[in-house]
N, CA, C and O atoms as a GROMACS GRO file, in nm:
protein
  628
    1UNK      N    1   2.057   0.759   0.696
    1UNK     CA    2   2.106   0.623   0.695
    1UNK      C    3   1.991   0.529   0.733
    1UNK      O    4   1.916   0.556   0.827
    2UNK      N    5   1.979   0.422   0.659
    2UNK     CA    6   1.879   0.320   0.691
    2UNK      C    7   1.953   0.196   0.735
    2UNK      O    8   2.045   0.148   0.667
    3UNK      N    9   1.912   0.145   0.850
    3UNK     CA   10   1.982   0.030   0.909
    3UNK      C   11   1.880  -0.063   0.974
    3UNK      O   12   1.764  -0.028   0.992
    4UNK      N   13   1.927  -0.181   1.008
    4UNK     CA   14   1.845  -0.282   1.074
    4UNK      C   15   1.809  -0.234   1.216
    4UNK      O   16   1.887  -0.164   1.280
    5UNK      N   17   1.692  -0.273   1.261
    5UNK     CA   18   1.644  -0.241   1.395
    5UNK      C   19   1.740  -0.292   1.502
    5UNK      O   20   1.797  -0.401   1.489
    6UNK      N   21   1.756  -0.213   1.608
    6UNK     CA   22   1.825  -0.256   1.729
    6UNK      C   23   1.726  -0.246   1.844
    6UNK      O   24   1.637  -0.161   1.842
    7UNK      N   25   1.741  -0.330   1.944
    7UNK     CA   26   1.645  -0.333   2.056
    7UNK      C   27   1.630  -0.196   2.121
    7UNK      O   28   1.521  -0.160   2.164
    8UNK      N   29   1.738  -0.121   2.129
    8UNK     CA   30   1.731   0.010   2.196
    8UNK      C   31   1.655   0.115   2.115
    8UNK      O   32   1.636   0.227   2.163
    9UNK      N   33   1.613   0.082   1.994
    9UNK     CA   34   1.535   0.175   1.911
    9UNK      C   35   1.389   0.184   1.953
    9UNK      O   36   1.318   0.276   1.912
   10UNK      N   37   1.344   0.090   2.033
   10UNK     CA   38   1.201   0.077   2.060
   10UNK      C   39   1.137   0.206   2.112
   10UNK      O   40   1.030   0.244   2.064
   11UNK      N   41   1.198   0.273   2.207
   11UNK     CA   42   1.133   0.391   2.266
   11UNK      C   43   1.112   0.501   2.162
   11UNK      O   44   1.007   0.566   2.162
   12UNK      N   45   1.209   0.523   2.074
   12UNK     CA   46   1.191   0.623   1.968
   12UNK      C   47   1.080   0.580   1.871
   12UNK      O   48   1.001   0.664   1.827
   13UNK      N   49   1.076   0.452   1.838
   13UNK     CA   50   0.973   0.403   1.746
   13UNK      C   51   0.834   0.414   1.806
   13UNK      O   52   0.739   0.452   1.737
   14UNK      N   53   0.821   0.381   1.933
   14UNK     CA   54   0.691   0.391   2.000
   14UNK      C   55   0.645   0.538   2.000
   14UNK      O   56   0.527   0.566   1.980
   15UNK      N   57   0.737   0.629   2.024
   15UNK     CA   58   0.702   0.772   2.024
   15UNK      C   59   0.653   0.815   1.885
   15UNK      O   60   0.558   0.892   1.875
   16UNK      N   61   0.717   0.766   1.779
   16UNK     CA   62   0.674   0.798   1.643
   16UNK      C   63   0.533   0.743   1.619
   16UNK      O   64   0.447   0.813   1.564
   17UNK      N   65   0.511   0.620   1.659
   17UNK     CA   66   0.380   0.557   1.642
   17UNK      C   67   0.274   0.636   1.717
   17UNK      O   68   0.166   0.662   1.664
   18UNK      N   69   0.304   0.675   1.840
   18UNK     CA   70   0.207   0.751   1.920
   18UNK      C   71   0.172   0.884   1.856
   18UNK      O   72   0.060   0.933   1.873
   19UNK      N   73   0.265   0.945   1.782
   19UNK     CA   74   0.240   1.074   1.717
   19UNK      C   75   0.170   1.060   1.582
   19UNK      O   76   0.137   1.160   1.519
   20UNK      N   77   0.149   0.938   1.538
   20UNK     CA   78   0.085   0.916   1.407
   20UNK      C   79  -0.066   0.922   1.425
   20UNK      O   80  -0.128   0.828   1.473
   21UNK      N   81  -0.124   1.034   1.385
   21UNK     CA   82  -0.265   1.064   1.411
   21UNK      C   83  -0.363   0.968   1.346
   21UNK      O   84  -0.467   0.937   1.404
   22UNK      N   85  -0.332   0.919   1.225
   22UNK     CA   86  -0.433   0.837   1.160
   22UNK      C   87  -0.429   0.690   1.202
   22UNK      O   88  -0.507   0.610   1.150
   23UNK      N   89  -0.341   0.653   1.295
   23UNK     CA   90  -0.342   0.517   1.350
   23UNK      C   91  -0.441   0.510   1.466
   23UNK      O   92  -0.441   0.596   1.554
   24UNK      N   93  -0.525   0.408   1.464
   24UNK     CA   94  -0.614   0.384   1.578
   24UNK      C   95  -0.531   0.327   1.693
   24UNK      O   96  -0.415   0.289   1.674
   25UNK      N   97  -0.589   0.322   1.810
   25UNK     CA   98  -0.519   0.264   1.925
   25UNK      C   99  -0.484   0.118   1.898
   25UNK      O  100  -0.377   0.071   1.937
   26UNK      N  101  -0.574   0.047   1.832
   26UNK     CA  102  -0.548  -0.094   1.800
   26UNK      C  103  -0.432  -0.107   1.700
   26UNK      O  104  -0.347  -0.195   1.715
   27UNK      N  105  -0.427  -0.019   1.600
   27UNK     CA  106  -0.317  -0.021   1.504
   27UNK      C  107  -0.184   0.010   1.573
   27UNK      O  108  -0.082  -0.053   1.543
   28UNK      N  109  -0.185   0.105   1.665
   28UNK     CA  110  -0.064   0.138   1.739
   28UNK      C  111  -0.015   0.019   1.819
   28UNK      O  112   0.104  -0.008   1.825
   29UNK      N  113  -0.108  -0.052   1.882
   29UNK     CA  114  -0.073  -0.171   1.961
   29UNK      C  115  -0.009  -0.278   1.872
   29UNK      O  116   0.092  -0.338   1.909
   30UNK      N  117  -0.067  -0.302   1.756
   30UNK     CA  118  -0.014  -0.402   1.663
   30UNK      C  119   0.125  -0.360   1.613
   30UNK      O  120   0.215  -0.443   1.602
   31UNK      N  121   0.142  -0.232   1.584
   31UNK     CA  122   0.272  -0.183   1.537
   31UNK      C  123   0.381  -0.207   1.642
   31UNK      O  124   0.491  -0.249   1.608
   32UNK      N  125   0.350  -0.182   1.767
   32UNK     CA  126   0.448  -0.205   1.875
   32UNK      C  127   0.475  -0.354   1.892
   32UNK      O  128   0.589  -0.394   1.914
   33UNK      N  129   0.372  -0.437   1.881
   33UNK     CA  130   0.392  -0.582   1.890
   33UNK      C  131   0.486  -0.631   1.781
   33UNK      O  132   0.570  -0.718   1.805
   34UNK      N  133   0.473  -0.576   1.662
   34UNK     CA  134   0.560  -0.614   1.551
   34UNK      C  135   0.704  -0.571   1.577
   34UNK      O  136   0.798  -0.644   1.543
   35UNK      N  137   0.723  -0.454   1.636
   35UNK     CA  138   0.857  -0.409   1.673
   35UNK      C  139   0.918  -0.506   1.774
   35UNK      O  140   1.034  -0.545   1.762
   36UNK      N  141   0.839  -0.544   1.874
   36UNK     CA  142   0.887  -0.640   1.974
   36UNK      C  143   0.927  -0.772   1.909
   36UNK      O  144   1.031  -0.829   1.942
   37UNK      N  145   0.846  -0.820   1.818
   37UNK     CA  146   0.873  -0.946   1.749
   37UNK      C  147   1.002  -0.936   1.667
   37UNK      O  148   1.086  -1.026   1.672
   38UNK      N  149   1.018  -0.828   1.592
   38UNK     CA  150   1.137  -0.808   1.510
   38UNK      C  151   1.263  -0.792   1.596
   38UNK      O  152   1.369  -0.842   1.561
   39UNK      N  153   1.250  -0.722   1.709
   39UNK     CA  154   1.366  -0.703   1.797
   39UNK      C  155   1.407  -0.835   1.864
   39UNK      O  156   1.526  -0.860   1.883
   40UNK      N  157   1.310  -0.917   1.898
   40UNK     CA  158   1.338  -1.045   1.964
   40UNK      C  159   1.397  -1.147   1.867
   40UNK      O  160   1.468  -1.238   1.909
   41UNK      N  161   1.367  -1.132   1.739
   41UNK     CA  162   1.413  -1.226   1.636
   41UNK      C  163   1.476  -1.148   1.521
   41UNK      O  164   1.411  -1.129   1.418
   42UNK      N  165   1.601  -1.103   1.536
   42UNK     CA  166   1.662  -1.017   1.434
   42UNK      C  167   1.671  -1.080   1.294
   42UNK      O  168   1.680  -1.007   1.195
   43UNK      N  169   1.670  -1.211   1.285
   43UNK     CA  170   1.676  -1.277   1.155
   43UNK      C  171   1.541  -1.338   1.117
   43UNK      O  172   1.536  -1.439   1.047
   44UNK      N  173   1.435  -1.276   1.164
   44UNK     CA  174   1.300  -1.324   1.138
   44UNK      C  175   1.274  -1.327   0.987
   44UNK      O  176   1.310  -1.233   0.916
   45UNK      N  177   1.214  -1.433   0.939
   45UNK     CA  178   1.189  -1.445   0.795
   45UNK      C  179   1.080  -1.350   0.748
   45UNK      O  180   1.084  -1.301   0.635
   46UNK      N  181   0.982  -1.323   0.834
   46UNK     CA  182   0.865  -1.247   0.791
   46UNK      C  183   0.865  -1.102   0.837
   46UNK      O  184   0.798  -1.019   0.776
   47UNK      N  185   0.938  -1.068   0.941
   47UNK     CA  186   0.935  -0.932   0.994
   47UNK      C  187   1.077  -0.877   1.000
   47UNK      O  188   1.150  -0.900   1.096
   48UNK      N  189   1.115  -0.804   0.897
   48UNK     CA  190   1.246  -0.739   0.890
   48UNK      C  191   1.223  -0.591   0.904
   48UNK      O  192   1.164  -0.528   0.817
   49UNK      N  193   1.270  -0.535   1.013
   49UNK     CA  194   1.242  -0.396   1.043
   49UNK      C  195   1.369  -0.313   1.027
   49UNK      O  196   1.474  -0.346   1.083
   50UNK      N  197   1.358  -0.206   0.949
   50UNK     CA  198   1.469  -0.116   0.922
   50UNK      C  199   1.429   0.025   0.961
   50UNK      O  200   1.315   0.067   0.938
   51UNK      N  201   1.523   0.099   1.022
   51UNK     CA  202   1.495   0.236   1.066
   51UNK      C  203   1.575   0.336   0.983
   51UNK      O  204   1.685   0.307   0.938
   52UNK      N  205   1.516   0.453   0.966
   52UNK     CA  206   1.586   0.566   0.906
   52UNK      C  207   1.634   0.651   1.023
   52UNK      O  208   1.556   0.694   1.107
   53UNK      N  209   1.763   0.674   1.026
   53UNK     CA  210   1.824   0.747   1.138
   53UNK      C  211   1.909   0.861   1.085
   53UNK      O  212   1.988   0.844   0.992
   54UNK      N  213   1.892   0.977   1.144
   54UNK     CA  214   1.972   1.095   1.112
   54UNK      C  215   2.018   1.159   1.242
   54UNK      O  216   1.935   1.199   1.324
   55UNK      N  217   2.149   1.168   1.261
   55UNK     CA  218   2.208   1.228   1.380
   55UNK      C  219   2.150   1.167   1.508
   55UNK      O  220   2.109   1.239   1.599
   56UNK      N  221   2.148   1.034   1.514
   56UNK     CA  222   2.100   0.956   1.629
   56UNK      C  223   1.951   0.972   1.658
   56UNK      O  224   1.905   0.932   1.765
   57UNK      N  225   1.877   1.028   1.565
   57UNK     CA  226   1.732   1.041   1.580
   57UNK      C  227   1.665   0.959   1.472
   57UNK      O  228   1.692   0.976   1.353
   58UNK      N  229   1.577   0.870   1.514
   58UNK     CA  230   1.502   0.789   1.419
   58UNK      C  231   1.385   0.871   1.368
   58UNK      O  232   1.309   0.928   1.446
   59UNK      N  233   1.371   0.877   1.236
   59UNK     CA  234   1.263   0.955   1.178
   59UNK      C  235   1.164   0.871   1.097
   59UNK      O  236   1.073   0.925   1.034
   60UNK      N  237   1.182   0.739   1.099
   60UNK     CA  238   1.087   0.653   1.031
   60UNK      C  239   1.137   0.510   1.026
   60UNK      O  240   1.251   0.481   1.064
   61UNK      N  241   1.051   0.421   0.979
   61UNK     CA  242   1.090   0.281   0.965
   61UNK      C  243   1.000   0.210   0.866
   61UNK      O  244   0.891   0.256   0.833
   62UNK      N  245   1.048   0.095   0.821
   62UNK     CA  246   0.963   0.006   0.743
   62UNK      C  247   0.984  -0.136   0.795
   62UNK      O  248   1.090  -0.172   0.845
   63UNK      N  249   0.880  -0.215   0.780
   63UNK     CA  250   0.884  -0.356   0.815
   63UNK      C  251   0.840  -0.432   0.690
   63UNK      O  252   0.728  -0.416   0.643
   64UNK      N  253   0.929  -0.515   0.640
   64UNK     CA  254   0.906  -0.588   0.515
   64UNK      C  255   0.942  -0.733   0.538
   64UNK      O  256   1.038  -0.764   0.607
   65UNK      N  257   0.864  -0.823   0.480
   65UNK     CA  258   0.896  -0.964   0.496
   65UNK      C  259   0.834  -1.050   0.388
   65UNK      O  260   0.738  -1.012   0.321
   66UNK      N  261   0.891  -1.167   0.374
   66UNK     CA  262   0.843  -1.264   0.276
   66UNK      C  263   0.707  -1.318   0.318
   66UNK      O  264   0.685  -1.349   0.435
   67UNK      N  265   0.619  -1.328   0.222
   67UNK     CA  266   0.487  -1.385   0.248
   67UNK      C  267   0.500  -1.536   0.248
   67UNK      O  268   0.552  -1.595   0.153
   68UNK      N  269   0.453  -1.598   0.354
   68UNK     CA  270   0.460  -1.743   0.367
   68UNK      C  271   0.393  -1.811   0.248
   68UNK      O  272   0.296  -1.760   0.191
   69UNK      N  273   0.446  -1.926   0.213
   69UNK     CA  274   0.390  -2.014   0.110
   69UNK      C  275   0.394  -1.955  -0.030
   69UNK      O  276   0.317  -1.994  -0.117
   70UNK      N  277   0.485  -1.860  -0.053
   70UNK     CA  278   0.501  -1.803  -0.187
   70UNK      C  279   0.647  -1.814  -0.229
   70UNK      O  280   0.735  -1.834  -0.146
   71UNK      N  281   0.670  -1.800  -0.357
   71UNK     CA  282   0.808  -1.795  -0.406
   71UNK      C  283   0.838  -1.654  -0.455
   71UNK      O  284   0.833  -1.627  -0.576
   72UNK      N  285   0.868  -1.567  -0.365
   72UNK     CA  286   0.910  -1.433  -0.404
   72UNK      C  287   0.808  -1.323  -0.386
   72UNK      O  288   0.823  -1.217  -0.447
   73UNK      N  289   0.707  -1.344  -0.305
   73UNK     CA  290   0.612  -1.238  -0.274
   73UNK      C  291   0.644  -1.185  -0.135
   73UNK      O  292   0.658  -1.262  -0.039
   74UNK      N  293   0.656  -1.054  -0.125
   74UNK     CA  294   0.690  -0.989   0.001
   74UNK      C  295   0.580  -0.890   0.038
   74UNK      O  296   0.514  -0.833  -0.049
   75UNK      N  297   0.562  -0.872   0.167
   75UNK     CA  298   0.468  -0.774   0.219
   75UNK      C  299   0.545  -0.657   0.279
   75UNK      O  300   0.643  -0.676   0.351
   76UNK      N  301   0.500  -0.538   0.248
   76UNK     CA  302   0.544  -0.418   0.318
   76UNK      C  303   0.440  -0.398   0.428
   76UNK      O  304   0.335  -0.340   0.405
   77UNK      N  305   0.472  -0.449   0.547
   77UNK     CA  306   0.375  -0.448   0.657
   77UNK      C  307   0.349  -0.308   0.710
   77UNK      O  308   0.235  -0.269   0.733
   78UNK      N  309   0.456  -0.232   0.728
   78UNK     CA  310   0.443  -0.097   0.782
   78UNK      C  311   0.550  -0.009   0.718
   78UNK      O  312   0.663  -0.053   0.696
   79UNK      N  313   0.513   0.112   0.689
   79UNK     CA  314   0.608   0.217   0.657
   79UNK      C  315   0.556   0.340   0.730
   79UNK      O  316   0.444   0.386   0.706
   80UNK      N  317   0.637   0.392   0.818
   80UNK     CA  318   0.593   0.500   0.907
   80UNK      C  319   0.702   0.607   0.910
   80UNK      O  320   0.820   0.578   0.928
   81UNK      N  321   0.661   0.731   0.892
   81UNK     CA  322   0.752   0.845   0.902
   81UNK      C  323   0.701   0.935   1.014
   81UNK      O  324   0.582   0.962   1.023
   82UNK      N  325   0.793   0.979   1.098
   82UNK     CA  326   0.758   1.069   1.207
   82UNK      C  327   0.688   1.193   1.151
   82UNK      O  328   0.730   1.249   1.050
   83UNK      N  329   0.583   1.234   1.218
   83UNK     CA  330   0.505   1.350   1.171
   83UNK      C  331   0.592   1.475   1.158
   83UNK      O  332   0.564   1.560   1.074
   84UNK      N  333   0.697   1.487   1.239
   84UNK     CA  334   0.784   1.605   1.232
   84UNK      C  335   0.883   1.597   1.116
   84UNK      O  336   0.953   1.695   1.088
   85UNK      N  337   0.890   1.483   1.049
   85UNK     CA  338   0.987   1.464   0.940
   85UNK      C  339   0.921   1.444   0.804
   85UNK      O  340   0.990   1.417   0.706
   86UNK      N  341   0.791   1.455   0.797
   86UNK     CA  342   0.722   1.432   0.670
   86UNK      C  343   0.756   1.540   0.568
   86UNK      O  344   0.793   1.651   0.604
   87UNK      N  345   0.742   1.504   0.443
   87UNK     CA  346   0.769   1.592   0.329
   87UNK      C  347   0.919   1.615   0.310
   87UNK      O  348   0.958   1.711   0.244
   88UNK      N  349   1.002   1.529   0.367
   88UNK     CA  350   1.148   1.541   0.350
   88UNK      C  351   1.205   1.427   0.267
   88UNK      O  352   1.327   1.414   0.257
   89UNK      N  353   1.120   1.346   0.206
   89UNK     CA  354   1.167   1.236   0.122
   89UNK      C  355   1.201   1.109   0.197
   89UNK      O  356   1.250   1.013   0.137
   90UNK      N  357   1.177   1.107   0.327
   90UNK     CA  358   1.212   0.990   0.407
   90UNK      C  359   1.125   0.870   0.370
   90UNK      O  360   1.174   0.758   0.362
   91UNK      N  361   0.996   0.894   0.348
   91UNK     CA  362   0.908   0.784   0.309
   91UNK      C  363   0.954   0.720   0.179
   91UNK      O  364   0.955   0.597   0.168
   92UNK      N  365   0.991   0.801   0.082
   92UNK     CA  366   1.039   0.749  -0.046
   92UNK      C  367   1.168   0.669  -0.026
   92UNK      O  368   1.185   0.563  -0.086
   93UNK      N  369   1.260   0.719   0.057
   93UNK     CA  370   1.384   0.647   0.084
   93UNK      C  371   1.354   0.512   0.150
   93UNK      O  372   1.415   0.411   0.115
   94UNK      N  373   1.262   0.511   0.245
   94UNK     CA  374   1.225   0.386   0.311
   94UNK      C  375   1.160   0.289   0.212
   94UNK      O  376   1.187   0.169   0.214
   95UNK      N  377   1.074   0.342   0.126
   95UNK     CA  378   1.009   0.257   0.026
   95UNK      C  379   1.112   0.198  -0.069
   95UNK      O  380   1.107   0.079  -0.100
   96UNK      N  381   1.204   0.279  -0.115
   96UNK     CA  382   1.309   0.230  -0.205
   96UNK      C  383   1.396   0.126  -0.135
   96UNK      O  384   1.438   0.028  -0.197
   97UNK      N  385   1.422   0.146  -0.006
   97UNK     CA  386   1.500   0.048   0.069
   97UNK      C  387   1.424  -0.084   0.079
   97UNK      O  388   1.482  -0.191   0.064
   98UNK      N  389   1.295  -0.075   0.104
   98UNK     CA  390   1.212  -0.195   0.112
   98UNK      C  391   1.214  -0.270  -0.021
   98UNK      O  392   1.228  -0.392  -0.024
   99UNK      N  393   1.202  -0.197  -0.130
   99UNK     CA  394   1.206  -0.258  -0.263
   99UNK      C  395   1.342  -0.323  -0.290
   99UNK      O  396   1.348  -0.432  -0.346
  100UNK      N  397   1.450  -0.257  -0.250
  100UNK     CA  398   1.583  -0.316  -0.267
  100UNK      C  399   1.597  -0.443  -0.185
  100UNK      O  400   1.655  -0.542  -0.231
  101UNK      N  401   1.544  -0.440  -0.064
  101UNK     CA  402   1.547  -0.559   0.022
  101UNK      C  403   1.475  -0.676  -0.048
  101UNK      O  404   1.523  -0.789  -0.047
  102UNK      N  405   1.361  -0.647  -0.106
  102UNK     CA  406   1.283  -0.750  -0.176
  102UNK      C  407   1.365  -0.807  -0.292
  102UNK      O  408   1.376  -0.928  -0.308
  103UNK      N  409   1.421  -0.719  -0.374
  103UNK     CA  410   1.500  -0.764  -0.490
  103UNK      C  411   1.621  -0.845  -0.446
  103UNK      O  412   1.652  -0.948  -0.507
  104UNK      N  413   1.691  -0.800  -0.341
  104UNK     CA  414   1.808  -0.871  -0.291
  104UNK      C  415   1.773  -1.010  -0.240
  104UNK      O  416   1.860  -1.098  -0.233
  105UNK      N  417   1.649  -1.030  -0.203
  105UNK     CA  418   1.603  -1.159  -0.151
  105UNK      C  419   1.518  -1.234  -0.254
  105UNK      O  420   1.430  -1.313  -0.219
  106UNK      N  421   1.547  -1.208  -0.382
  106UNK     CA  422   1.483  -1.278  -0.493
  106UNK      C  423   1.332  -1.260  -0.499
  106UNK      O  424   1.259  -1.349  -0.542
  107UNK      N  425   1.287  -1.144  -0.455
  107UNK     CA  426   1.145  -1.116  -0.460
  107UNK      C  427   1.101  -1.073  -0.598
  107UNK      O  428   1.178  -1.014  -0.674
  108UNK      N  429   0.976  -1.102  -0.630
  108UNK     CA  430   0.920  -1.061  -0.758
  108UNK      C  431   0.800  -0.969  -0.741
  108UNK      O  432   0.764  -0.896  -0.832
  109UNK      N  433   0.737  -0.973  -0.624
  109UNK     CA  434   0.623  -0.887  -0.592
  109UNK      C  435   0.645  -0.824  -0.456
  109UNK      O  436   0.700  -0.886  -0.365
  110UNK      N  437   0.601  -0.700  -0.443
  110UNK     CA  438   0.588  -0.639  -0.310
  110UNK      C  439   0.445  -0.588  -0.301
  110UNK      O  440   0.395  -0.521  -0.391
  111UNK      N  441   0.380  -0.621  -0.191
  111UNK     CA  442   0.241  -0.583  -0.168
  111UNK      C  443   0.232  -0.496  -0.043
  111UNK      O  444   0.303  -0.518   0.055
  112UNK      N  445   0.146  -0.398  -0.049
  112UNK     CA  446   0.122  -0.309   0.066
  112UNK      C  447  -0.029  -0.294   0.081
  112UNK      O  448  -0.098  -0.252  -0.012
  113UNK      N  449  -0.079  -0.327   0.198
  113UNK     CA  450  -0.223  -0.318   0.225
  113UNK      C  451  -0.252  -0.191   0.304
  113UNK      O  452  -0.176  -0.153   0.393
  114UNK      N  453  -0.363  -0.126   0.270
  114UNK     CA  454  -0.402  -0.008   0.344
  114UNK      C  455  -0.554   0.007   0.343
  114UNK      O  456  -0.625  -0.071   0.280
  115UNK      N  457  -0.598   0.106   0.412
  115UNK     CA  458  -0.741   0.132   0.431
  115UNK      C  459  -0.793   0.229   0.323
  115UNK      O  460  -0.716   0.305   0.264
  116UNK      N  461  -0.922   0.223   0.300
  116UNK     CA  462  -0.985   0.317   0.207
  116UNK      C  463  -1.036   0.442   0.278
  116UNK      O  464  -1.093   0.531   0.214
  117UNK      N  465  -1.017   0.450   0.411
  117UNK     CA  466  -1.065   0.568   0.484
  117UNK      C  467  -1.000   0.696   0.429
  117UNK      O  468  -0.887   0.693   0.380
  118UNK      N  469  -1.072   0.804   0.440
  118UNK     CA  470  -1.021   0.932   0.392
  118UNK      C  471  -0.888   0.969   0.458
  118UNK      O  472  -0.802   1.029   0.394
  119UNK      N  473  -0.870   0.932   0.583
  119UNK     CA  474  -0.746   0.965   0.653
  119UNK      C  475  -0.624   0.895   0.592
  119UNK      O  476  -0.511   0.928   0.624
  120UNK      N  477  -0.648   0.798   0.505
  120UNK     CA  478  -0.539   0.726   0.437
  120UNK      C  479  -0.524   0.772   0.291
  120UNK      O  480  -0.453   0.706   0.215
  121UNK      N  481  -0.587   0.880   0.253
  121UNK     CA  482  -0.573   0.931   0.116
  121UNK      C  483  -0.427   0.955   0.080
  121UNK      O  484  -0.382   0.916  -0.027
  122UNK      N  485  -0.353   1.019   0.170
  122UNK     CA  486  -0.213   1.050   0.139
  122UNK      C  487  -0.130   0.922   0.126
  122UNK      O  488  -0.036   0.917   0.047
  123UNK      N  489  -0.165   0.820   0.202
  123UNK     CA  490  -0.094   0.692   0.193
  123UNK      C  491  -0.118   0.629   0.056
  123UNK      O  492  -0.025   0.583  -0.010
  124UNK      N  493  -0.243   0.625   0.015
  124UNK     CA  494  -0.276   0.567  -0.115
  124UNK      C  495  -0.210   0.647  -0.228
  124UNK      O  496  -0.156   0.588  -0.322
  125UNK      N  497  -0.213   0.778  -0.219
  125UNK     CA  498  -0.148   0.861  -0.321
  125UNK      C  499   0.003   0.841  -0.323
  125UNK      O  500   0.064   0.845  -0.430
  126UNK      N  501   0.063   0.818  -0.208
  126UNK     CA  502   0.206   0.790  -0.198
  126UNK      C  503   0.242   0.667  -0.281
  126UNK      O  504   0.338   0.669  -0.358
  127UNK      N  505   0.164   0.560  -0.266
  127UNK     CA  506   0.192   0.438  -0.343
  127UNK      C  507   0.172   0.463  -0.492
  127UNK      O  508   0.254   0.419  -0.573
  128UNK      N  509   0.067   0.532  -0.529
  128UNK     CA  510   0.044   0.560  -0.671
  128UNK      C  511   0.156   0.644  -0.731
  128UNK      O  512   0.199   0.618  -0.844
  129UNK      N  513   0.204   0.745  -0.657
  129UNK     CA  514   0.315   0.828  -0.706
  129UNK      C  515   0.442   0.746  -0.725
  129UNK      O  516   0.528   0.782  -0.806
  130UNK      N  517   0.454   0.637  -0.651
  130UNK     CA  518   0.575   0.555  -0.658
  130UNK      C  519   0.556   0.430  -0.744
  130UNK      O  520   0.623   0.329  -0.724
  131UNK      N  521   0.464   0.441  -0.839
  131UNK     CA  522   0.443   0.339  -0.943
  131UNK      C  523   0.390   0.206  -0.891
  131UNK      O  524   0.419   0.100  -0.947
  132UNK      N  525   0.311   0.212  -0.784
  132UNK     CA  526   0.237   0.095  -0.738
  132UNK      C  527   0.099   0.102  -0.801
  132UNK      O  528   0.049   0.209  -0.832
  133UNK      N  529   0.040  -0.013  -0.820
  133UNK     CA  530  -0.096  -0.016  -0.872
  133UNK      C  531  -0.186  -0.090  -0.773
  133UNK      O  532  -0.139  -0.170  -0.692
  134UNK      N  533  -0.313  -0.061  -0.782
  134UNK     CA  534  -0.409  -0.132  -0.697
  134UNK      C  535  -0.430  -0.269  -0.761
  134UNK      O  536  -0.476  -0.280  -0.874
  135UNK      N  537  -0.394  -0.374  -0.687
  135UNK     CA  538  -0.405  -0.511  -0.740
  135UNK      C  539  -0.525  -0.584  -0.683
  135UNK      O  540  -0.565  -0.688  -0.736
  136UNK      N  541  -0.583  -0.532  -0.576
  136UNK     CA  542  -0.702  -0.594  -0.518
  136UNK      C  543  -0.769  -0.495  -0.424
  136UNK      O  544  -0.706  -0.404  -0.369
  137UNK      N  545  -0.898  -0.515  -0.407
  137UNK     CA  546  -0.973  -0.436  -0.310
  137UNK      C  547  -1.086  -0.524  -0.257
  137UNK      O  548  -1.156  -0.589  -0.334
  138UNK      N  549  -1.102  -0.524  -0.127
  138UNK     CA  550  -1.209  -0.600  -0.064
  138UNK      C  551  -1.299  -0.501   0.009
  138UNK      O  552  -1.255  -0.432   0.101
  139UNK      N  553  -1.423  -0.496  -0.033
  139UNK     CA  554  -1.519  -0.403   0.024
  139UNK      C  555  -1.550  -0.439   0.170
  139UNK      O  556  -1.554  -0.556   0.208
  140UNK      N  557  -1.570  -0.336   0.251
  140UNK     CA  558  -1.614  -0.352   0.391
  140UNK      C  559  -1.526  -0.448   0.470
  140UNK      O  560  -1.575  -0.525   0.553
  141UNK      N  561  -1.396  -0.443   0.446
  141UNK     CA  562  -1.303  -0.538   0.506
  141UNK      C  563  -1.274  -0.507   0.653
  141UNK      O  564  -1.297  -0.592   0.740
  142UNK      N  565  -1.226  -0.387   0.679
  142UNK     CA  566  -1.191  -0.351   0.817
  142UNK      C  567  -1.317  -0.328   0.901
  142UNK      O  568  -1.332  -0.380   1.011
  143UNK      N  569  -1.405  -0.247   0.845
  143UNK     CA  570  -1.536  -0.220   0.905
  143UNK      C  571  -1.629  -0.189   0.788
  143UNK      O  572  -1.585  -0.180   0.674
  144UNK      N  573  -1.756  -0.172   0.817
  144UNK     CA  574  -1.848  -0.128   0.712
  144UNK      C  575  -1.796   0.004   0.655
  144UNK      O  576  -1.764   0.096   0.730
  145UNK      N  577  -1.790   0.013   0.524
  145UNK     CA  578  -1.742   0.132   0.453
  145UNK      C  579  -1.593   0.159   0.468
  145UNK      O  580  -1.548   0.270   0.441
  146UNK      N  581  -1.516   0.062   0.510
  146UNK     CA  582  -1.370   0.075   0.515
  146UNK      C  583  -1.311  -0.046   0.444
  146UNK      O  584  -1.303  -0.156   0.500
  147UNK      N  585  -1.270  -0.024   0.320
  147UNK     CA  586  -1.221  -0.131   0.235
  147UNK      C  587  -1.072  -0.156   0.255
  147UNK      O  588  -0.997  -0.067   0.294
  148UNK      N  589  -1.032  -0.278   0.228
  148UNK     CA  590  -0.891  -0.314   0.218
  148UNK      C  591  -0.848  -0.281   0.076
  148UNK      O  592  -0.911  -0.326  -0.020
  149UNK      N  593  -0.742  -0.202   0.061
  149UNK     CA  594  -0.686  -0.170  -0.070
  149UNK      C  595  -0.545  -0.226  -0.072
  149UNK      O  596  -0.462  -0.190   0.011
  150UNK      N  597  -0.519  -0.315  -0.169
  150UNK     CA  598  -0.388  -0.379  -0.180
  150UNK      C  599  -0.315  -0.318  -0.300
  150UNK      O  600  -0.361  -0.326  -0.414
  151UNK      N  601  -0.201  -0.258  -0.271
  151UNK     CA  602  -0.114  -0.203  -0.375
  151UNK      C  603  -0.003  -0.303  -0.402
  151UNK      O  604   0.039  -0.376  -0.311
  152UNK      N  605   0.044  -0.307  -0.525
  152UNK     CA  606   0.152  -0.397  -0.558
  152UNK      C  607   0.245  -0.339  -0.661
  152UNK      O  608   0.210  -0.250  -0.739
  153UNK      N  609   0.366  -0.391  -0.659
  153UNK     CA  610   0.466  -0.357  -0.760
  153UNK      C  611   0.537  -0.487  -0.795
  153UNK      O  612   0.580  -0.562  -0.707
  154UNK      N  613   0.549  -0.513  -0.924
  154UNK     CA  614   0.611  -0.636  -0.973
  154UNK      C  615   0.751  -0.607  -1.020
  154UNK      O  616   0.774  -0.508  -1.090
  155UNK      N  617   0.846  -0.691  -0.983
  155UNK     CA  618   0.983  -0.679  -1.025
  155UNK      C  619   1.016  -0.795  -1.118
  155UNK      O  620   1.004  -0.911  -1.080
  156UNK      N  621   1.056  -0.764  -1.238
  156UNK     CA  622   1.094  -0.869  -1.334
  156UNK      C  623   1.227  -0.927  -1.294
  156UNK      O  624   1.317  -0.854  -1.251
  157UNK      N  625   1.239  -1.057  -1.307
  157UNK     CA  626   1.366  -1.124  -1.275
  157UNK      C  627   1.451  -1.137  -1.398
  157UNK      O  628   1.561  -1.190  -1.392
   0.00000   0.00000   0.00000
């Protein structure tokens, strides 16, 4: 079941983030800040956080929101699956939920930004398998030799 974030979900989400090996400490901090922001503002325009829950255990989440100053462009800020639940289709379910959320809110584009580091190979392949294309890349964005890779999917209205 995928549902909207509740404040009491935070401890399970933080534990998932802490177990995510390819997140740096700074990325983990930002992820938790975003959870706090979404929990404090349940109807936030830019940060809509949804959790995947099975038998009272959260096994992943996505955070999706409208990009400011656009008419129908949304960002998939985070999609995270617990390391103990990977390869069970949860990421795909969360991605499909994010896409449905975008369509339900009159979105025409969904964008997902990620790193070019080798540790993000599976993330980039995940987007490609799900019919996303690389719409932009900025060299040396995060650090020297770590590019920003922007994936996108367009929805016809």
